[in-house]
N, C-alpha and C positions, 0 to 999 in steps of 0.2 A: 505494500500499500504504500509504502515512502516513494516509490518511483512515480505514482499517481498524482502526489500531492508537488513533488518537483514539478512535473507536467502543468498541472494546474496552476501554479505559480509562474511558470514560463509563458502561458497561454494570457495569465493576467496581465503580467507583465508588457507583453507585446501590445494588447489593448489598449493600456493605460498610456503607452510611449505614443501611440496613435492618437489616442483621445485629447492627450494635453499638447498636441502639436510637435512633438519631439521626433516623429517621424511621419511618414505621408498614411494616407488612407489605406491606399493599395498594400503598403507594407502591413499594415495592421490586419487587413482582410485576408491577406494570402498567409500571414505567420498563424493566424487564429484557426484557420481553417485547416492548415497543415498539421497543425499542433492538436486540433481535434480528432485528425486522422492517425496522428502518432500514439493517442491516448486509448484510442477505442478499443485494443485487444487487451488493455489492463483492465477494463470493466465488463469483460465477456463472461460467462459463467465457465469457460475452459479455463481460465486463468490460473485455477488453484491445481487442476488435473495435469495440463501441458505445460507447466512452467518452462520448460527447455526450448519448445516450440514456440511459444509466444513470444520469450526471449529473443529469438532469432528475429521474429518477425518485428518486434519493437526496435531493434538494433538496425535493421535495414531501414525503418522508417525513420530512424533518427538521422540517419545521413540524407535522406531526402529534406528533412527539417532540416538541417544544418545549409545545404544546399539553396534550398529556398530564402532561407533567410539572409544569406550572403548575397544572393542575387538582388534579393528586394532593397537591402540595405544599398547596395551600390546604385540600382536604379533611382531611389528615392534622393540620393546625393546628386546623381548626373542630372535628374529632372528637375530639381529645384535649383 
């Protein structure tokens, strides 16, 4: 459950960055959407049974989150 808390804090931080004007709207929208996609396996009923399989899925999605986060951070600075 600790990973889910970390993920929810990450999503909240991305939303608040966009909300308070420190990042663009598209950055907030993209990172929150990908962050929710990243956390979805952690809240599935299979999480307790197939932890190793779910951990592999979450790791792969973590790489996607990093790619989207870096891309949209760069684009928000270029487009501003």
